C-alpha positions as CSV (number, residue, x, y, z in Angstrom):
1,M,13.9,148.6,125.9
2,R,14.3,145.9,123.9
3,S,13.8,142.6,125.3
4,C,16.6,140.1,125.9
5,I,15.3,137.7,123.0
6,D,15.3,141.0,120.4
7,V,19.0,141.6,121.1
8,V,20.0,138.2,121.0
9,I,18.1,137.7,117.2
10,S,19.5,141.3,116.4
11,I,23.3,140.2,117.6
12,R,22.7,136.6,115.8
13,F,21.3,138.8,112.3
14,H,24.8,140.7,112.3
15,Y,27.0,137.5,112.4
16,L,25.2,135.6,110.0
17,K,25.6,138.4,107.6
18,F,29.3,137.8,107.9
19,G,29.0,134.2,108.1
20,E,29.7,133.2,111.2
21,L,27.8,131.2,113.4
22,L,27.9,131.9,116.9
23,D,26.2,130.6,120.2
24,M,24.9,133.5,121.7
25,P,24.8,133.3,125.9
26,H,20.8,132.7,127.3
27,C,19.6,135.2,129.0
């Protein structure tokens, strides 16, 4: 399974593609 950091980075990358910056919850 992916580590928490990898998941957060992947999610933030997808949001950046849409031009949105969201504060991801800390693990």
